[in-house]
VOBA-1610 file (N, C-alpha, C; in pm, whole numbers, padded with zeros to 5 digits, always signed):
BEGIN
Met-01762-09424-01887Met-01628-09380-01856Met-01638-09262-01760Ser-01557-09264-01655Ser-01560-09154-01559Ser-01426-09079-01564Leu-01435-08951-01537Leu-01313-08869-01535Leu-01260-08864-01393Ile-01131-08879-01381Ile-01065-08874-01251Ile-00966-08758-01255Lys-00978-08668-01158Lys-00891-08553-01151Lys-00748-08598-01119Arg-00653-08544-01195Arg-00512-08578-01174Arg-00466-08518-01042Asn-00394-08596-00965Asn-00344-08552-00836Asn-00192-08571-00834Pro-00115-08466-00864Pro+00030-08481-00868Pro+00089-08524-00734Thr+00026-08484-00624Thr+00076-08524-00493Thr+00069-08675-00477Gln-00041-08733-00522Gln-00057-08878-00514Gln+00047-08947-00602Glu+00073-08892-00720Glu+00174-08951-00809Glu+00312-08946-00744Met+00345-08832-00683Met+00476-08818-00619Met+00488-08913-00501Thr+00380-08928-00424Thr+00380-09019-00311Thr+00402-09163-00358Arg+00337-09199-00468Arg+00355-09334-00522Arg+00503-09356-00559Trp+00563-09255-00625Trp+00705-09269-00662Trp+00794-09279-00539Ser+00764-09202-00434Ser+00851-09207-00316Ser+00835-09339-00241Asn+00718-09405-00253Asn+00701-09536-00190Asn+00775-09644-00269Glu+00773-09631-00402Glu+00836-09733-00485Glu+00988-09715-00493Phe+01033-09590-00488Phe+01176-09561-00498Phe+01218-09475-00379Pro+01286-09532-00282Pro+01322-09458-00160Pro+01401-09329-00187Ala+01474-09323-00297Ala+01553-09204-00327Ala+01463-09082-00349Phe+01336-09102-00383Phe+01245-08992-00408Phe+01181-08937-00281Arg+01202-09000-00168Arg+01141-08953-00043Arg+01189-08813-00008Gly+01317-08786-00031Gly+01371-08652-00004Gly+01309-08548-00094Leu+01280-08585-00218Leu+01216-08492-00311Leu+01074-08459-00267Glu+01005-08556-00214Glu+00869-08533-00166Glu+00871-08432-00051Ser+00965-08446+00039Ser+00977-08354+00151Ser+01013-08214+00101Leu+01103-08206+00005Leu+01142-08077-00054Leu+01023-08011-00123Arg+00944-08089-00196Arg+00827-08037-00265Arg+00728-07978-00165Arg+00703-08051-00055Arg+00609-08002+00047Arg+00659-07871+00107Asp+00789-07865+00137Asp+00846-07743+00196Asp+00837-07625+00100Met+00868-07648-00027Met+00862-07541-00125Met+00718-07493-00144Asn+00623-07584-00149Asn+00482-07545-00161Asn+00438-07461-00041Arg+00481-07502+00079Arg+00445-07426+00199Arg+00504-07285+00194Ile+00630-07272+00153Ile+00695-07141+00147Ile+00624-07051+00046Phe+00597-07104-00073Phe+00528-07022-00174Phe+00388-06986-00129Asp+00316-07081-00069Asp+00181-07051-00022Asp+00182-06941+00083Glu+00274-06949+00180Glu+00282-06848+00284Glu+00320-06713+00226Phe+00413-06712+00131Phe+00457-06586+00072Phe+00343-06516+00000Phe+00272-06588-00086Phe+00168-06525-00164Phe+00042-06495-00084Arg+00025-06560+00030Arg-00086-06525+00119Arg-00049-06406+00205Gly+00082-06378+00220Gly+00126-06268+00303Gly+00164-06310+00442Asp+00153-06440+00474Asp+00186-06486+00609Asp+00333-06466+00642Val+00420-06474+00542Val+00564-06461+00566Val+00596-06323+00621Leu+00531-06220+00566Leu+00560-06085+00609Leu+00512-06059+00751Ala+00413-06133+00797Ala+00364-06115+00933Ala+00451-06188+01033Asp+00535-06278+00986Asp+00621-06356+01074Asp+00756-06286+01087Glu+00781-06226+01203Glu+00903-06149+01222Glu+01028-06236+01214Thr+01018-06364+01235Thr+01136-06448+01234Thr+01183-06482+01094Phe+01100-06463+00992Phe+01138-06502+00857Phe+01232-06401+00794Phe+01190-06273+00784Phe+01272-06169+00724Phe+01323-06069+00825Gly+01273-06071+00946Gly+01302-05965+01040Gly+01212-05847+01008Arg+01227-05741+01083Arg+01140-05627+01060Arg+01218-05506+01012Asp+01343-05522+00970Asp+01416-05410+00915Asp+01352-05366+00786Trp+01367-05240+00752Trp+01308-05188+00630Trp+01404-05088+00569Thr+01384-05059+00446Thr+01467-04963+00374Thr+01376-04862+00308Pro+01393-04734+00342Pro+01306-04633+00280Pro+01342-04613+00133Ala+01242-04580+00054Ala+01265-04549-00088Ala+01328-04410-00098Val+01425-04397-00191Val+01495-04269-00208Val+01502-04237-00357Asp+01468-04112-00391Asp+01485-04060-00527Asp+01607-03969-00525Val+01692-03979-00627Val+01809-03892-00639Val+01798-03820-00773Met+01804-03686-00767Met+01792-03605-00888Met+01911-03509-00896Glu+01942-03469-01018Glu+02047-03371-01038Glu+01993-03260-01127Asn+02023-03137-01090Asn+01994-03023-01177Asn+02122-02942-01193Asn+02116-02828-01257Asn+02238-02750-01283Asn+02308-02703-01157Asp+02232-02676-01052Asp+02289-02616-00932Asp+02311-02712-00816Ser+02243-02829-00817Ser+02250-02914-00699Ser+02207-03057-00729Tyr+02233-03143-00629Tyr+02177-03278-00625Tyr+02066-03274-00520Val+01957-03345-00547Val+01845-03347-00453Val+01809-03492-00424Leu+01807-03527-00296Leu+01765-03661-00253Leu+01634-03647-00177Lys+01538-03731-00210Lys+01411-03733-00138Lys+01389-03875-00085Ala+01377-03886+00046Ala+01358-04016+00110Ala+01222-04021+00177Glu+01151-04132+00156Glu+01021-04153+00220Glu+01044-04209+00360Leu+01004-04133+00460Leu+01019-04176+00599Leu+00887-04156+00672Pro+00782-04227+00630Pro+00650-04205+00690Pro+00645-04246+00837Gly+00576-04164+00914Gly+00555-04197+01054Gly+00676-04175+01143Met+00778-04107+01091Met+00898-04084+01171Met+00906-03938+01214Asn+00976-03915+01325Asn+01007-03780+01369Asn+01142-03742+01313Lys+01164-03612+01292Lys+01292-03568+01237Lys+01407-03602+01332Asp+01379-03613+01461Asp+01484-03646+01558Asp+01528-03792+01549Asp+01450-03876+01479Asp+01485-04018+01465Asp+01578-04042+01346Val+01615-03934+01274Val+01697-03947+01153Val+01828-03874+01174Lys+01938-03938+01136Lys+02072-03878+01143Lys+02132-03880+01003Ile+02190-03767+00962Ile+02250-03754+00830Ile+02397-03718+00848Thr+02485-03793+00783Thr+02628-03764+00791Thr+02687-03759+00651Leu+02793-03679+00637Leu+02869-03672+00513Leu+03015-03687+00551Glu+03074-03797+00504Glu+03214-03826+00536Glu+03280-03894+00417Asn+03394-03840+00373Asn+03468-03895+00259Asn+03380-03914+00136Asn+03301-03812+00104Asn+03211-03812-00012Asn+03102-03920-00005Val+03072-03968+00113Val+02963-04064+00131Val+02858-04000+00223Leu+02739-03981+00166Leu+02627-03927+00241Leu+02549-04045+00297Thr+02527-04046+00428Thr+02457-04156+00493Thr+02335-04103+00568Ile+02223-04167+00542Ile+02099-04138+00614Ile+02069-04261+00697Arg+02058-04245+00827Arg+02027-04359+00913Arg+01925-04318+01017Gly+01854-04417+01065Gly+01754-04388+01167Gly+01680-04513+01207Glu+01573-04491+01281Glu+01492-04604+01326Glu+01345-04564+01324Lys+01267-04645+01259Lys+01122-04628+01258Lys+01070-04717+01369Lys+01016-04654+01472Lys+00975-04729+01590Lys+00832-04779+01575Asn+00810-04899+01626Asn+00677-04961+01624Asn+00598-04906+01741Glu+00491-04835+01712Glu+00410-04777+01819Glu+00307-04875+01873Leu+00298-04993+01814Leu+00200-05092+01856Leu+00260-05188+01958Glu+00179-05228+02052Glu+00220-05332+02144Glu+00142-05457+02108Lys+00211-05570+02107Lys+00146-05694+02064Lys+00032-05736+02155Lys+00036-05694+02280Lys-00069-05736+02371Lys-00199-05658+02352Glu-00192-05546+02279Glu-00313-05467+02254Glu-00385-05519+02131Gly-00501-05569+02148Gly-00585-05610+02035Gly-00540-05739+01968Asn-00624-05786+01881Asn-00596-05905+01801Asn-00568-05862+01659Phe-00444-05866+01619Phe-00410-05825+01483Phe-00446-05934+01385Gln-00514-05896+01278Gln-00546-05988+01171Gln-00437-05987+01065Arg-00367-05874+01053Arg-00264-05860+00951Arg-00175-05742+00990Val-00044-05759+00979Val+00052-05652+01004Val+00138-05639+00880Glu+00128-05525+00809Glu+00203-05505+00686Glu+00304-05393+00697Arg+00289-05303+00792Arg+00383-05193+00803Arg+00513-05243+00864Ser+00624-05193+00811Ser+00755-05237+00857Ser+00816-05135+00951Tyr+00895-05185+01044Tyr+00961-05101+01143Tyr+01104-05150+01156Gly+01187-05067+01212Gly+01323-05109+01242Gly+01426-05006+01204Val+01549-05046+01215Val+01664-04961+01187Val+01691-04963+01037Phe+01732-04849+00983Phe+01769-04844+00842Phe+01894-04761+00826Glu+01961-04782+00714Glu+02076-04702+00676Glu+02089-04704+00525Arg+02097-04587+00464Arg+02118-04574+00321Arg+02240-04485+00300Ser+02332-04527+00214Ser+02452-04449+00186Ser+02462-04423+00037Phe+02511-04302+00003Phe+02524-04260-00135Phe+02660-04195-00154Thr+02734-04238-00255Thr+02859-04174-00288Thr+02827-04053-00374Ile+02876-03939-00331Ile+02848-03815-00403Ile+02979-03755-00453Pro+02973-03673-00557Pro+03095-03612-00608Pro+03158-03521-00502Gly+03287-03503-00511Gly+03358-03418-00415Gly+03335-03271-00440Thr+03260-03238-00542Thr+03235-03098-00578Thr+03104-03049-00519Ile+03082-03074-00392Ile+02962-03033-00321Ile+03002-02929-00216Lys+02919-02827-00202Lys+02940-02731-00094Lys+02883-02792+00034Ser+02965-02866+00106Ser+02915-02942+00222Ser+02860-02851+00332Asn+02909-02728+00342Asn+02858-02638+00445Asn+02720-02583+00412Asp+02677-02596+00287Asp+02549-02540+00245Asp+02441-02646+00221Ile+02464-02769+00264Ile+02364-02875+00247Ile+02240-02839+00329Asp+02124-02852+00266Asp+01998-02818+00330Asp+01915-02945+00349Ala+01862-02964+00468Ala+01776-03079+00497Ala+01641-03029+00545Gln+01535-03074+00478Gln+01398-03037+00514Gln+01319-03167+00536Tyr+01230-03165+00637Tyr+01146-03281+00661Tyr+01001-03235+00672Lys+00918-03282+00579Lys+00778-03242+00580Lys+00691-03357+00528Asp+00584-03386+00598Asp+00485-03486+00559Asp+00550-03622+00528Gly+00649-03660+00608Gly+00711-03792+00591Gly+00814-03799+00480Ile+00849-03686+00420Ile+00949-03684+00313Ile+01068-03602+00359Leu+01186-03663+00359Leu+01311-03595+00389Leu+01370-03550+00255Thr+01394-03418+00242Thr+01451-03364+00119Thr+01587-03304+00152Leu+01691-03359+00089Leu+01827-03308+00105Leu+01868-03239-00023Thr+01913-03116-00012Thr+01963-03042-00128Thr+02112-03022-00108Leu+02191-03076-00200Leu+02336-03067-00193Leu+02384-02975-00306Pro+02414-02849-00274Pro+02453-02755-00379Pro+02590-02789-00438Lys+02600-02771-00569Lys+02726-02797-00638Lys+02820-02677-00620Ala+02948-02705-00614Ala+03048-02598-00612Ala+03053-02535-00751Glu+03102-02413-00760Glu+03104-02342-00887Glu+03177-02419-00996Glu+03286-02487-00961Glu+03363-02560-01063Glu+03288-02680-01118Ala+03184-02727-01049Ala+03107-02843-01095Ala+02988-02805-01181Lys+02951-02678-01176Lys+02834-02635-01253Lys+02869-02627-01401Pro+02775-02661-01488Pro+02801-02651-01632Pro+02820-02505-01672Lys+02913-02485-01763Lys+02942-02349-01811Lys+02907-02340-01959Leu+02849-02228-01995Leu+02814-02203-02134Leu+02933-02133-02201Ile+02977-02188-02310Ile+03090-02132-02383Ile+03039-02074-02514Asp+03064-01947-02534Asp+03023-01880-02657Asp+03118-01920-02770Val+03059-01953-02881Val+03138-01985-03001Val+03138-01860-03088Lys+03256-01814-03121Lys+03269-01693-03204Lys+03291-01734-03347Val+03224-01667-03435Val+03237-01696-03579Val+03333-01593-03639Lys+03433-01638-03711Lys+03529-01549-03774Lys+03511-01548-03922
//
């Protein structure tokens, strides 16, 4: 007795030959296998036509007693490439991470870094001192400090015992 390795592709092909309605399923299966194979190999990310090259920076938002602090990762960018606006309680960070590589230079084996235009918007409370917002950019991290107005800060209330 000999062992024969099961081949699901051969089984599906047999079904599509015997039943014409299954031919579309065979084509769908091949396409889905190709998409998953490319994705897990990383080929999809190297193909600019699949997802495009837009990217979204990661942002941490923290709150303390005196302010809100946003930290955005903007590696490889200049501070002049970033614009920050505050309008109607919506803080928007937008900019463009430019690709410094030219495709004609060298033979790339893999391209994983993302480039392109980005925009992140955050709704913030109206109790912010908008004139005192501080923006710092160091080592690829944009830090925005939005100080709270006095009425938004927590107040300690003394309880009197009678």
